[in-house]
C-alpha positions as YAML, in Angstrom:
chain: A
units: angstrom
residues:
- id: 1
  name: UNK
  ca: [14.59, 13.15, 41.24]
- id: 2
  name: UNK
  ca: [14.96, 9.76, 42.93]
- id: 3
  name: UNK
  ca: [17.51, 7.11, 42.03]
- id: 4
  name: UNK
  ca: [14.68, 5.15, 40.35]
- id: 5
  name: UNK
  ca: [13.71, 8.21, 38.25]
- id: 6
  name: UNK
  ca: [17.32, 8.62, 37.15]
- id: 7
  name: UNK
  ca: [17.62, 4.93, 36.31]
- id: 8
  name: UNK
  ca: [14.52, 4.99, 34.10]
- id: 9
  name: UNK
  ca: [15.61, 8.19, 32.33]
- id: 10
  name: UNK
  ca: [19.21, 7.10, 31.79]
- id: 11
  name: UNK
  ca: [18.23, 3.65, 30.55]
- id: 12
  name: UNK
  ca: [15.64, 5.12, 28.15]
- id: 13
  name: UNK
  ca: [18.23, 7.57, 26.82]
- id: 14
  name: UNK
  ca: [20.67, 4.70, 26.21]
- id: 15
  name: UNK
  ca: [18.02, 2.56, 24.52]
- id: 16
  name: UNK
  ca: [16.98, 5.52, 22.37]
- id: 17
  name: UNK
  ca: [20.35, 5.24, 20.63]
- id: 18
  name: UNK
  ca: [19.45, 1.64, 19.70]
- id: 19
  name: UNK
  ca: [15.87, 2.43, 18.68]
- id: 20
  name: UNK
  ca: [16.43, 1.74, 14.96]
- id: 21
  name: UNK
  ca: [17.60, -1.84, 15.52]
- id: 22
  name: UNK
  ca: [14.95, -2.44, 18.20]
- id: 23
  name: UNK
  ca: [12.27, -1.12, 15.85]
- id: 24
  name: UNK
  ca: [13.43, -3.51, 13.10]
- id: 25
  name: UNK
  ca: [13.33, -6.41, 15.57]
- id: 26
  name: UNK
  ca: [9.83, -5.48, 16.71]
- id: 27
  name: UNK
  ca: [8.47, -5.27, 13.16]
- id: 28
  name: UNK
  ca: [9.91, -8.70, 12.33]
- id: 29
  name: UNK
  ca: [8.33, -10.17, 15.48]
- id: 30
  name: UNK
  ca: [4.95, -8.55, 14.78]
- id: 31
  name: UNK
  ca: [4.83, -9.80, 11.19]
- id: 32
  name: UNK
  ca: [5.87, -13.27, 12.34]
- id: 33
  name: UNK
  ca: [3.29, -13.53, 15.13]
- id: 34
  name: UNK
  ca: [0.48, -11.59, 13.40]
- id: 35
  name: UNK
  ca: [0.60, -12.83, 9.77]
- id: 36
  name: UNK
  ca: [-2.11, -10.49, 8.49]
- id: 37
  name: UNK
  ca: [0.19, -7.52, 9.17]
- id: 38
  name: UNK
  ca: [2.67, -8.84, 6.62]
- id: 39
  name: UNK
  ca: [0.29, -9.50, 3.72]
- id: 40
  name: UNK
  ca: [1.49, -6.53, 1.71]
- id: 41
  name: UNK
  ca: [4.83, -4.74, 1.43]
- id: 42
  name: UNK
  ca: [3.17, -1.32, 1.62]
- id: 43
  name: UNK
  ca: [1.54, -2.33, 4.92]
- id: 44
  name: UNK
  ca: [4.88, -3.54, 6.29]
- id: 45
  name: UNK
  ca: [6.54, -0.26, 5.33]
- id: 46
  name: UNK
  ca: [3.82, 1.72, 7.08]
- id: 47
  name: UNK
  ca: [4.05, -0.58, 10.11]
- id: 48
  name: UNK
  ca: [7.81, 0.05, 10.21]
- id: 49
  name: UNK
  ca: [7.29, 3.80, 10.22]
- id: 50
  name: UNK
  ca: [4.58, 3.55, 12.90]
- id: 51
  name: UNK
  ca: [6.69, 1.36, 15.19]
- id: 52
  name: UNK
  ca: [9.73, 3.59, 14.74]
- id: 53
  name: UNK
  ca: [7.81, 6.78, 15.58]
- id: 54
  name: UNK
  ca: [6.02, 5.25, 18.57]
- id: 55
  name: UNK
  ca: [9.20, 3.76, 20.01]
- id: 56
  name: UNK
  ca: [11.19, 6.96, 19.55]
- id: 57
  name: UNK
  ca: [8.45, 9.07, 21.15]
- id: 58
  name: UNK
  ca: [8.07, 6.77, 24.16]
- id: 59
  name: UNK
  ca: [11.79, 6.49, 24.87]
- id: 60
  name: UNK
  ca: [12.29, 10.21, 24.43]
- id: 61
  name: UNK
  ca: [9.48, 10.96, 26.91]
- id: 62
  name: UNK
  ca: [10.93, 8.55, 29.48]
- id: 63
  name: UNK
  ca: [14.45, 9.93, 28.96]
- id: 64
  name: UNK
  ca: [13.17, 13.46, 29.65]
- id: 65
  name: UNK
  ca: [11.40, 12.35, 32.83]
- id: 66
  name: UNK
  ca: [7.85, 12.48, 31.43]
- id: 67
  name: UNK
  ca: [5.72, 9.70, 32.90]
- id: 68
  name: UNK
  ca: [2.17, 10.96, 32.45]
- id: 69
  name: UNK
  ca: [-0.26, 9.64, 29.78]
- id: 70
  name: UNK
  ca: [-1.64, 11.87, 27.06]
- id: 71
  name: UNK
  ca: [1.00, 11.57, 24.36]
- id: 72
  name: UNK
  ca: [-0.18, 12.53, 20.90]
- id: 73
  name: UNK
  ca: [-0.34, 9.60, 18.50]
- id: 74
  name: UNK
  ca: [2.19, 9.83, 15.61]
- id: 75
  name: UNK
  ca: [0.66, 10.54, 12.22]
- id: 76
  name: UNK
  ca: [2.15, 7.32, 10.79]
- id: 77
  name: UNK
  ca: [0.49, 5.27, 13.54]
- id: 78
  name: UNK
  ca: [-2.92, 6.79, 12.84]
- id: 79
  name: UNK
  ca: [-2.53, 6.25, 9.10]
- id: 80
  name: UNK
  ca: [-1.54, 2.63, 9.73]
- id: 81
  name: UNK
  ca: [-4.68, 2.07, 11.82]
- id: 82
  name: UNK
  ca: [-6.79, 3.53, 9.01]
- id: 83
  name: UNK
  ca: [-5.08, 1.39, 6.37]
- id: 84
  name: UNK
  ca: [-5.77, -1.78, 8.40]
- id: 85
  name: UNK
  ca: [-9.42, -0.75, 8.60]
- id: 86
  name: UNK
  ca: [-9.51, -0.34, 4.81]
- id: 87
  name: UNK
  ca: [-8.10, -3.84, 4.38]
- id: 88
  name: UNK
  ca: [-10.61, -5.35, 6.81]
- id: 89
  name: UNK
  ca: [-7.88, -6.35, 9.27]
- id: 90
  name: UNK
  ca: [-9.43, -6.27, 12.76]
- id: 91
  name: UNK
  ca: [-8.34, -3.79, 15.40]
- id: 92
  name: UNK
  ca: [-7.44, -6.75, 17.63]
- id: 93
  name: UNK
  ca: [-4.42, -7.38, 15.39]
- id: 94
  name: UNK
  ca: [-3.30, -3.80, 15.92]
- id: 95
  name: UNK
  ca: [-3.72, -4.02, 19.71]
- id: 96
  name: UNK
  ca: [-1.81, -7.30, 19.70]
- id: 97
  name: UNK
  ca: [1.07, -5.52, 17.96]
- id: 98
  name: UNK
  ca: [1.08, -2.80, 20.61]
- id: 99
  name: UNK
  ca: [1.23, -5.41, 23.37]
- id: 100
  name: UNK
  ca: [4.19, -7.12, 21.69]
- id: 101
  name: UNK
  ca: [5.98, -3.79, 21.38]
- id: 102
  name: UNK
  ca: [5.33, -2.90, 25.00]
- id: 103
  name: UNK
  ca: [6.49, -6.30, 26.29]
- id: 104
  name: UNK
  ca: [9.76, -6.30, 24.34]
- id: 105
  name: UNK
  ca: [10.54, -2.66, 25.15]
- id: 106
  name: UNK
  ca: [9.95, -3.20, 28.87]
- id: 107
  name: UNK
  ca: [12.15, -6.30, 28.77]
- id: 108
  name: UNK
  ca: [14.99, -4.33, 27.19]
- id: 109
  name: UNK
  ca: [14.57, -1.52, 29.72]
- id: 110
  name: UNK
  ca: [14.66, -3.91, 32.68]
- id: 111
  name: UNK
  ca: [17.75, -5.59, 31.31]
- id: 112
  name: UNK
  ca: [19.27, -2.12, 31.23]
- id: 113
  name: UNK
  ca: [18.31, -1.57, 34.87]
- id: 114
  name: UNK
  ca: [20.10, -4.76, 35.90]
- id: 115
  name: UNK
  ca: [23.22, -3.76, 33.98]
- id: 116
  name: UNK
  ca: [23.29, -0.26, 35.49]
- id: 117
  name: UNK
  ca: [22.95, -1.07, 39.20]
- id: 118
  name: UNK
  ca: [23.03, -3.95, 41.65]
- id: 119
  name: UNK
  ca: [20.72, -2.21, 44.13]
- id: 120
  name: UNK
  ca: [17.57, -4.39, 44.14]
- id: 121
  name: UNK
  ca: [15.46, -1.67, 45.79]
- id: 122
  name: UNK
  ca: [16.24, 0.81, 43.02]
- id: 123
  name: UNK
  ca: [15.63, -1.81, 40.31]
- id: 124
  name: UNK
  ca: [12.24, -2.72, 41.81]
- id: 125
  name: UNK
  ca: [11.22, 0.94, 42.16]
- id: 126
  name: UNK
  ca: [12.32, 1.73, 38.60]
- id: 127
  name: UNK
  ca: [10.49, -1.35, 37.25]
- id: 128
  name: UNK
  ca: [7.26, -0.33, 39.00]
- id: 129
  name: UNK
  ca: [7.59, 3.20, 37.66]
- id: 130
  name: UNK
  ca: [8.33, 1.95, 34.14]
- id: 131
  name: UNK
  ca: [5.41, -0.47, 34.17]
- id: 132
  name: UNK
  ca: [2.93, 2.20, 35.25]
- id: 133
  name: UNK
  ca: [4.23, 4.75, 32.75]
- id: 134
  name: UNK
  ca: [4.38, 2.35, 29.80]
- id: 135
  name: UNK
  ca: [0.88, 1.00, 30.41]
- id: 136
  name: UNK
  ca: [-0.47, 4.55, 30.64]
- id: 137
  name: UNK
  ca: [1.34, 5.49, 27.42]
- id: 138
  name: UNK
  ca: [0.18, 2.43, 25.46]
- id: 139
  name: UNK
  ca: [-3.40, 2.73, 26.79]
- id: 140
  name: UNK
  ca: [-3.55, 6.33, 25.60]
- id: 141
  name: UNK
  ca: [-2.23, 5.42, 22.15]
- id: 142
  name: UNK
  ca: [-4.47, 2.35, 21.90]
- id: 143
  name: UNK
  ca: [-7.55, 4.48, 22.47]
- id: 144
  name: UNK
  ca: [-6.49, 6.77, 19.63]
- id: 145
  name: UNK
  ca: [-5.76, 3.82, 17.36]
- id: 146
  name: UNK
  ca: [-9.09, 2.13, 18.07]
- id: 147
  name: UNK
  ca: [-10.92, 5.39, 17.41]
- id: 148
  name: UNK
  ca: [-9.07, 5.98, 14.11]
- id: 149
  name: UNK
  ca: [-9.62, 2.36, 13.01]
- id: 150
  name: UNK
  ca: [-13.32, 2.44, 13.88]
- id: 151
  name: UNK
  ca: [-14.00, 5.77, 12.19]
- id: 152
  name: UNK
  ca: [-12.20, 4.70, 9.03]
- id: 153
  name: UNK
  ca: [-13.88, 1.30, 8.99]
- id: 154
  name: UNK
  ca: [-17.32, 2.89, 9.30]
- id: 155
  name: UNK
  ca: [-16.53, 5.34, 6.49]
- id: 156
  name: UNK
  ca: [-15.16, 2.55, 4.30]
- id: 157
  name: UNK
  ca: [-18.18, 0.34, 4.90]
- id: 158
  name: UNK
  ca: [-20.53, 3.08, 3.76]
- id: 159
  name: UNK
  ca: [-19.16, 2.98, 0.25]
- id: 160
  name: UNK
  ca: [-20.48, 0.77, -2.51]
- id: 161
  name: UNK
  ca: [-16.98, -0.44, -3.24]
- id: 162
  name: UNK
  ca: [-16.91, -2.47, -0.06]
- id: 163
  name: UNK
  ca: [-19.95, -4.51, -1.03]
- id: 164
  name: UNK
  ca: [-18.27, -5.30, -4.34]
- id: 165
  name: UNK
  ca: [-15.02, -6.07, -2.55]
- id: 166
  name: UNK
  ca: [-16.81, -8.56, -0.34]
- id: 167
  name: UNK
  ca: [-18.08, -10.43, -3.40]
- id: 168
  name: UNK
  ca: [-14.65, -10.46, -5.03]
- id: 169
  name: UNK
  ca: [-12.93, -11.48, -1.79]
- id: 170
  name: UNK
  ca: [-15.28, -14.43, -1.44]
- id: 171
  name: UNK
  ca: [-14.60, -15.56, -5.01]
- id: 172
  name: UNK
  ca: [-10.84, -15.19, -4.58]
- id: 173
  name: UNK
  ca: [-10.95, -17.15, -1.34]
- id: 174
  name: UNK
  ca: [-12.88, -19.98, -2.99]
- id: 175
  name: UNK
  ca: [-15.83, -19.49, -0.63]
- id: 176
  name: UNK
  ca: [-19.16, -20.91, -1.74]
- id: 177
  name: UNK
  ca: [-20.92, -18.08, -3.59]
- id: 178
  name: UNK
  ca: [-23.88, -17.77, -5.91]
- id: 179
  name: UNK
  ca: [-22.04, -17.07, -9.15]
- id: 180
  name: UNK
  ca: [-25.03, -15.47, -10.87]
- id: 181
  name: UNK
  ca: [-25.72, -13.22, -7.89]
- id: 182
  name: UNK
  ca: [-22.06, -12.22, -7.72]
- id: 183
  name: UNK
  ca: [-22.00, -11.48, -11.44]
- id: 184
  name: UNK
  ca: [-25.09, -9.28, -11.12]
- id: 185
  name: UNK
  ca: [-23.60, -7.40, -8.17]
- id: 186
  name: UNK
  ca: [-20.32, -6.87, -9.98]
- id: 187
  name: UNK
  ca: [-21.63, -6.45, -13.53]
- id: 188
  name: UNK
  ca: [-18.92, -8.86, -14.55]
- id: 189
  name: UNK
  ca: [-18.88, -12.39, -16.01]
- id: 190
  name: UNK
  ca: [-16.60, -15.05, -14.54]
- id: 191
  name: UNK
  ca: [-16.91, -17.57, -17.40]
- id: 192
  name: UNK
  ca: [-14.57, -15.71, -19.75]
- id: 193
  name: UNK
  ca: [-10.83, -14.95, -20.16]
- id: 194
  name: UNK
  ca: [-9.45, -12.43, -17.65]
- id: 195
  name: UNK
  ca: [-6.28, -10.40, -17.27]
- id: 196
  name: UNK
  ca: [-5.56, -9.55, -13.64]
- id: 197
  name: UNK
  ca: [-3.98, -6.21, -12.74]
- id: 198
  name: UNK
  ca: [-2.80, -4.50, -9.58]
- id: 199
  name: UNK
  ca: [-2.45, -0.72, -9.85]
- id: 200
  name: UNK
  ca: [-1.06, 1.44, -7.10]
- id: 201
  name: UNK
  ca: [0.35, 4.88, -6.38]
- id: 202
  name: UNK
  ca: [2.52, 6.25, -3.61]
- id: 203
  name: UNK
  ca: [0.63, 7.51, -0.53]
- id: 204
  name: UNK
  ca: [1.87, 11.04, -1.25]
- id: 205
  name: UNK
  ca: [0.20, 10.99, -4.69]
- id: 206
  name: UNK
  ca: [-2.88, 12.79, -3.34]
- id: 207
  name: UNK
  ca: [-6.40, 12.27, -2.08]
- id: 208
  name: UNK
  ca: [-7.67, 11.36, -5.56]
- id: 209
  name: UNK
  ca: [-5.46, 8.28, -5.86]
- id: 210
  name: UNK
  ca: [-8.35, 5.84, -6.31]
- id: 211
  name: UNK
  ca: [-9.93, 7.91, -9.07]
- id: 212
  name: UNK
  ca: [-6.56, 8.15, -10.81]
- id: 213
  name: UNK
  ca: [-6.04, 4.38, -10.58]
- id: 214
  name: UNK
  ca: [-9.53, 3.65, -11.86]
- id: 215
  name: UNK
  ca: [-8.93, 5.91, -14.87]
- id: 216
  name: UNK
  ca: [-5.68, 4.07, -15.56]
- id: 217
  name: UNK
  ca: [-7.53, 0.73, -15.44]
- id: 218
  name: UNK
  ca: [-10.04, 2.01, -18.02]
- id: 219
  name: UNK
  ca: [-7.22, 3.17, -20.31]
- id: 220
  name: UNK
  ca: [-5.55, -0.23, -20.03]
- id: 221
  name: UNK
  ca: [-8.84, -1.98, -20.87]
- id: 222
  name: UNK
  ca: [-9.12, 0.15, -24.01]
- id: 223
  name: UNK
  ca: [-5.50, -0.61, -24.93]
- id: 224
  name: UNK
  ca: [-6.18, -4.34, -24.50]
- id: 225
  name: UNK
  ca: [-9.17, -4.11, -26.83]
- id: 226
  name: UNK
  ca: [-11.77, -5.04, -24.20]
- id: 227
  name: UNK
  ca: [-15.36, -4.54, -25.35]
- id: 228
  name: UNK
  ca: [-16.62, -4.08, -21.77]
- id: 229
  name: UNK
  ca: [-15.47, -2.07, -18.76]
- id: 230
  name: UNK
  ca: [-12.96, -3.71, -16.39]
- id: 231
  name: UNK
  ca: [-13.87, -4.86, -12.90]
- id: 232
  name: UNK
  ca: [-12.05, -2.51, -10.52]
- id: 233
  name: UNK
  ca: [-11.99, -3.05, -6.74]
- id: 234
  name: UNK
  ca: [-10.18, -0.80, -4.24]
- id: 235
  name: UNK
  ca: [-7.79, -2.75, -2.01]
- id: 236
  name: UNK
  ca: [-6.95, 0.35, 0.04]
- id: 237
  name: UNK
  ca: [-6.66, 4.10, -0.46]
- id: 238
  name: UNK
  ca: [-3.63, 3.72, -2.77]
- id: 239
  name: UNK
  ca: [-4.23, 0.35, -4.48]
- id: 240
  name: UNK
  ca: [-6.82, -1.18, -6.78]
- id: 241
  name: UNK
  ca: [-7.26, -4.71, -8.09]
- id: 242
  name: UNK
  ca: [-8.64, -4.96, -11.62]
- id: 243
  name: UNK
  ca: [-9.64, -7.61, -14.14]
- id: 244
  name: UNK
  ca: [-9.84, -6.92, -17.88]
- id: 245
  name: UNK
  ca: [-12.54, -8.99, -19.62]
- id: 246
  name: UNK
  ca: [-11.63, -10.80, -22.86]
- id: 247
  name: UNK
  ca: [-8.43, -8.88, -23.66]
- id: 248
  name: UNK
  ca: [-7.60, -8.91, -27.37]
- id: 249
  name: UNK
  ca: [-4.15, -7.30, -27.20]
- id: 250
  name: UNK
  ca: [-1.08, -7.62, -25.00]
- id: 251
  name: UNK
  ca: [-0.10, -5.02, -22.42]
- id: 252
  name: UNK
  ca: [3.65, -4.75, -22.16]
- id: 253
  name: UNK
  ca: [6.28, -2.80, -20.22]
- id: 254
  name: UNK
  ca: [5.98, 0.11, -22.67]
- id: 255
  name: UNK
  ca: [2.20, 0.39, -22.37]
- id: 256
  name: UNK
  ca: [0.98, 3.70, -23.90]
- id: 257
  name: UNK
  ca: [-1.87, 3.83, -21.37]
- id: 258
  name: UNK
  ca: [0.68, 4.07, -18.56]
- id: 259
  name: UNK
  ca: [2.36, 7.13, -20.07]
- id: 260
  name: UNK
  ca: [-0.48, 9.44, -19.06]
- id: 261
  name: UNK
  ca: [0.21, 9.38, -15.31]
- id: 262
  name: UNK
  ca: [3.73, 8.82, -13.99]
- id: 263
  name: UNK
  ca: [2.42, 8.34, -10.44]
- id: 264
  name: UNK
  ca: [0.67, 5.05, -11.31]
- id: 265
  name: UNK
  ca: [2.41, 1.66, -11.12]
- id: 266
  name: UNK
  ca: [1.13, -1.56, -12.69]
- id: 267
  name: UNK
  ca: [1.63, -5.28, -12.09]
- id: 268
  name: UNK
  ca: [-0.18, -7.83, -14.25]
- id: 269
  name: UNK
  ca: [-0.65, -11.57, -14.48]
- id: 270
  name: UNK
  ca: [-1.25, -13.83, -17.47]
- id: 271
  name: UNK
  ca: [-4.57, -14.18, -19.25]
- id: 272
  name: UNK
  ca: [-6.58, -17.07, -17.79]
- id: 273
  name: UNK
  ca: [-10.16, -18.30, -18.17]
- id: 274
  name: UNK
  ca: [-13.09, -19.03, -15.86]
- id: 275
  name: UNK
  ca: [-13.38, -18.65, -12.10]
- id: 276
  name: UNK
  ca: [-10.07, -20.45, -11.60]
- id: 277
  name: UNK
  ca: [-8.42, -18.11, -14.07]
- id: 278
  name: UNK
  ca: [-9.96, -15.12, -12.29]
- id: 279
  name: UNK
  ca: [-8.11, -16.23, -9.15]
- id: 280
  name: UNK
  ca: [-4.83, -17.32, -10.75]
- id: 281
  name: UNK
  ca: [-4.24, -14.21, -12.84]
- id: 282
  name: UNK
  ca: [-4.87, -12.09, -9.73]
- id: 283
  name: UNK
  ca: [-2.38, -14.10, -7.66]
- id: 284
  name: UNK
  ca: [0.22, -13.67, -10.39]
- id: 285
  name: UNK
  ca: [-0.36, -9.91, -10.44]
- id: 286
  name: UNK
  ca: [0.04, -9.77, -6.66]
- id: 287
  name: UNK
  ca: [3.35, -11.65, -6.87]
- id: 288
  name: UNK
  ca: [4.54, -9.26, -9.56]
- id: 289
  name: UNK
  ca: [3.62, -6.34, -7.30]
- id: 290
  name: UNK
  ca: [5.66, -7.88, -4.48]
- id: 291
  name: UNK
  ca: [8.71, -8.02, -6.75]
- id: 292
  name: UNK
  ca: [8.21, -4.42, -7.85]
- id: 293
  name: UNK
  ca: [7.92, -3.38, -4.21]
- id: 294
  name: UNK
  ca: [11.05, -5.28, -3.24]
- id: 295
  name: UNK
  ca: [13.10, -3.72, -6.04]
- id: 296
  name: UNK
  ca: [15.29, -0.75, -5.19]
- id: 297
  name: UNK
  ca: [13.60, 2.55, -6.10]
- id: 298
  name: UNK
  ca: [16.26, 3.34, -8.68]
- id: 299
  name: UNK
  ca: [15.61, 0.01, -10.45]
- id: 300
  name: UNK
  ca: [11.84, -0.24, -9.99]
- id: 301
  name: UNK
  ca: [9.87, -0.34, -13.27]
- id: 302
  name: UNK
  ca: [6.42, 1.20, -13.56]
- id: 303
  name: UNK
  ca: [5.06, -1.90, -15.31]
- id: 304
  name: UNK
  ca: [5.88, -5.38, -14.00]
- id: 305
  name: UNK
  ca: [4.58, -8.54, -15.65]
- id: 306
  name: UNK
  ca: [4.26, -11.88, -13.91]
- id: 307
  name: UNK
  ca: [5.86, -13.66, -16.87]
- id: 308
  name: UNK
  ca: [9.18, -11.90, -16.34]
- id: 309
  name: UNK
  ca: [9.34, -12.02, -12.52]
- id: 310
  name: UNK
  ca: [7.85, -15.34, -11.35]
- id: 311
  name: UNK
  ca: [11.31, -16.59, -10.37]
- id: 312
  name: UNK
  ca: [12.20, -13.26, -8.75]
- id: 313
  name: UNK
  ca: [8.96, -13.38, -6.75]
- id: 314
  name: UNK
  ca: [10.26, -16.47, -5.00]
- id: 315
  name: UNK
  ca: [13.67, -14.91, -4.44]
- id: 316
  name: UNK
  ca: [12.25, -11.69, -2.98]
- id: 317
  name: UNK
  ca: [10.35, -13.54, -0.25]
- id: 318
  name: UNK
  ca: [13.57, -13.84, 1.80]
- id: 319
  name: UNK
  ca: [16.00, -11.11, 0.76]
- id: 320
  name: UNK
  ca: [18.60, -12.01, 3.37]
- id: 321
  name: UNK
  ca: [18.86, -15.58, 2.13]
- id: 322
  name: UNK
  ca: [18.79, -14.43, -1.49]
- id: 323
  name: UNK
  ca: [21.62, -11.96, -0.85]
- id: 324
  name: UNK
  ca: [23.79, -14.78, 0.53]
- id: 325
  name: UNK
  ca: [22.93, -17.06, -2.37]
- id: 326
  name: UNK
  ca: [23.68, -14.34, -4.96]
- id: 327
  name: UNK
  ca: [27.08, -13.74, -3.33]
- id: 328
  name: UNK
  ca: [27.85, -17.46, -3.61]
- id: 329
  name: UNK
  ca: [26.67, -17.68, -7.22]
- id: 330
  name: UNK
  ca: [28.41, -14.51, -8.47]
- id: 331
  name: UNK
  ca: [31.41, -13.97, -6.22]
- id: 332
  name: UNK
  ca: [32.79, -10.44, -6.63]
- id: 333
  name: UNK
  ca: [30.48, -9.96, -9.59]
- id: 334
  name: UNK
  ca: [27.82, -9.25, -6.93]
- id: 335
  name: UNK
  ca: [29.61, -6.07, -5.73]
- id: 336
  name: UNK
  ca: [27.42, -2.97, -5.81]
- id: 337
  name: UNK
  ca: [29.44, -0.49, -7.87]
- id: 338
  name: UNK
  ca: [29.37, 0.91, -11.40]
- id: 339
  name: UNK
  ca: [32.18, -1.28, -12.69]
- id: 340
  name: UNK
  ca: [30.58, -4.58, -11.67]
- id: 341
  name: UNK
  ca: [27.15, -3.30, -12.73]
- id: 342
  name: UNK
  ca: [28.48, -2.88, -16.29]
- id: 343
  name: UNK
  ca: [30.02, -6.35, -16.18]
- id: 344
  name: UNK
  ca: [26.72, -7.90, -15.01]
- id: 345
  name: UNK
  ca: [24.72, -6.10, -17.70]
- id: 346
  name: UNK
  ca: [27.14, -7.13, -20.44]
- id: 347
  name: UNK
  ca: [27.17, -10.73, -19.23]
- id: 348
  name: UNK
  ca: [23.34, -10.78, -19.05]
- id: 349
  name: UNK
  ca: [23.02, -9.64, -22.67]
- id: 350
  name: UNK
  ca: [25.81, -12.02, -23.78]
- id: 351
  name: UNK
  ca: [24.08, -15.02, -22.19]
- id: 352
  name: UNK
  ca: [20.70, -13.95, -23.64]
- id: 353
  name: UNK
  ca: [22.41, -13.84, -27.04]
- id: 354
  name: UNK
  ca: [23.40, -17.49, -26.55]
- id: 355
  name: UNK
  ca: [27.07, -16.68, -26.24]
- id: 356
  name: UNK
  ca: [27.30, -14.57, -29.39]
- id: 357
  name: UNK
  ca: [29.75, -11.69, -28.97]
- id: 358
  name: UNK
  ca: [28.54, -10.16, -32.21]
- id: 359
  name: UNK
  ca: [24.85, -10.18, -31.21]
- id: 360
  name: UNK
  ca: [25.64, -8.88, -27.73]
- id: 361
  name: UNK
  ca: [27.77, -6.07, -29.17]
- id: 362
  name: UNK
  ca: [24.92, -5.02, -31.45]
- id: 363
  name: UNK
  ca: [22.43, -5.07, -28.56]
- id: 364
  name: UNK
  ca: [24.72, -3.06, -26.29]
- id: 365
  name: UNK
  ca: [26.01, -0.81, -29.10]
- id: 366
  name: UNK
  ca: [29.58, -1.68, -28.17]
- id: 367
  name: UNK
  ca: [32.57, -2.98, -30.11]
- id: 368
  name: UNK
  ca: [32.82, -6.76, -30.15]
- id: 369
  name: UNK
  ca: [36.24, -6.58, -28.47]
- id: 370
  name: UNK
  ca: [34.74, -4.55, -25.60]
- id: 371
  name: UNK
  ca: [32.12, -7.23, -25.03]
- id: 372
  name: UNK
  ca: [34.79, -9.94, -25.06]
- id: 373
  name: UNK
  ca: [36.87, -7.98, -22.54]
- id: 374
  name: UNK
  ca: [33.91, -7.41, -20.19]
- id: 375
  name: UNK
  ca: [32.78, -11.04, -20.35]
- id: 376
  name: UNK
  ca: [36.31, -12.17, -19.48]
- id: 377
  name: UNK
  ca: [36.43, -9.69, -16.56]
- id: 378
  name: UNK
  ca: [33.00, -10.87, -15.37]
- id: 379
  name: UNK
  ca: [34.23, -14.45, -15.34]
- id: 380
  name: UNK
  ca: [37.31, -13.39, -13.36]
- id: 381
  name: UNK
  ca: [35.15, -11.49, -10.86]
- id: 382
  name: UNK
  ca: [32.92, -14.52, -10.44]
- id: 383
  name: UNK
  ca: [35.98, -16.64, -9.72]
- id: 384
  name: UNK
  ca: [34.95, -19.63, -11.84]
- id: 385
  name: UNK
  ca: [33.92, -20.56, -15.35]
- id: 386
  name: UNK
  ca: [30.65, -19.23, -16.75]
- id: 387
  name: UNK
  ca: [29.80, -22.83, -17.66]
- id: 388
  name: UNK
  ca: [29.93, -23.91, -14.02]
- id: 389
  name: UNK
  ca: [26.47, -23.85, -12.40]
- id: 390
  name: UNK
  ca: [25.13, -21.91, -15.39]
- id: 391
  name: UNK
  ca: [21.53, -21.90, -14.15]
- id: 392
  name: UNK
  ca: [22.57, -20.37, -10.81]
- id: 393
  name: UNK
  ca: [24.52, -17.72, -12.70]
- id: 394
  name: UNK
  ca: [21.55, -16.68, -14.84]
- id: 395
  name: UNK
  ca: [19.05, -16.66, -11.97]
- id: 396
  name: UNK
  ca: [21.44, -14.64, -9.79]
- id: 397
  name: UNK
  ca: [21.90, -12.09, -12.58]
- id: 398
  name: UNK
  ca: [18.11, -11.91, -12.93]
- id: 399
  name: UNK
  ca: [17.80, -11.20, -9.19]
- id: 400
  name: UNK
  ca: [20.40, -8.45, -9.46]
- id: 401
  name: UNK
  ca: [18.58, -6.79, -12.36]
- id: 402
  name: UNK
  ca: [15.31, -6.62, -10.43]
- id: 403
  name: UNK
  ca: [16.35, -6.29, -6.81]
- id: 404
  name: UNK
  ca: [19.53, -4.28, -7.25]
- id: 405
  name: UNK
  ca: [21.32, -3.19, -4.03]
- id: 406
  name: UNK
  ca: [18.95, -5.28, -1.93]
- id: 407
  name: UNK
  ca: [20.82, -8.42, -3.00]
- id: 408
  name: UNK
  ca: [24.22, -6.93, -3.85]
- id: 409
  name: UNK
  ca: [27.28, -6.56, -1.61]
- id: 410
  name: UNK
  ca: [28.75, -3.33, -0.37]
- id: 411
  name: UNK
  ca: [32.15, -3.05, -2.09]
- id: 412
  name: UNK
  ca: [33.70, -1.39, 0.97]
- id: 413
  name: UNK
  ca: [32.76, -4.21, 3.33]
- id: 414
  name: UNK
  ca: [33.68, -7.08, 0.98]
- id: 415
  name: UNK
  ca: [31.23, -9.15, 3.11]
...
């Protein structure tokens, strides 16, 4: 092998050790520069997996001396292309993401060349070799992605659901539509009260996910006392948007209809009327889904209502900033361990009970003295009086209850 071959292989092997951080950086850049890729947390998670697999495969090939095209596309990358097709996101957005990934990866490799040798001839030769190999690799993958996107888009467009989705999308976007024509196409009336739902399942739940979600929507409509069938629109292979017409009863966190299938998750808005209400209740349900998705898996509820998480929805939009703010508001009470978790829970119930030790003790099934002790310890951990910046305290505790370790501090780092 030539000195240029060795330089490419050695630099790729070194960068492979940093692939996790580089992958995270690439995903953040892609979502920032291509906003449609960040519309949904599930899409971002799949993008993260796709970028990680592609980057690892490419660097591993280069480290082993493989420069020829023909690499097999990772399964996550193909699934991501299909999911974009289902959402109506154009393949151009996907190709843009690949170009961003290629540009940043080549930049990092070339920086590695310059750090490894001062021989300009070797650096030039290695750069030419890298450029040719990376373009061949990305071209090969792009062809596979375009093919997967196109095939899935054609399949998706053949279904009746897409025509209905187009009508709903236009209404949600506020586009000029013929309301009567849309109502006929959807068999649904806009001039009535609506309850917006988002139902989803994990991708591993099986090929019948949509049918399962549609059945859950029908059960929820029955539970809410609706006299007509809900409007149910697939958002992708694992998610449906639904509207319940004229609900007569409330659906809560302990919904009996949700007990029949543990693989289904639900987010719901507030009841609202008319076309404007059709849009607003849906937006609320989407925000509730975002909160549920941001919550740690161990804390994530199966039913999330907009009424209880509107504030958390704002906090979950920037978890890094929220984590810093929670640390400021709670001090050591924000440490992620069992002891401080008990103190936070006791303090939450105590504040909800309007400062009544007796009521909090009854709610927690603890002795009143135990509640007093824990509240005092919580105040000590916070490092200031519970009366100081009381609103910040309550909102920070709310964020901890929903977002868990995502906004808490590692007790070993004390950062």
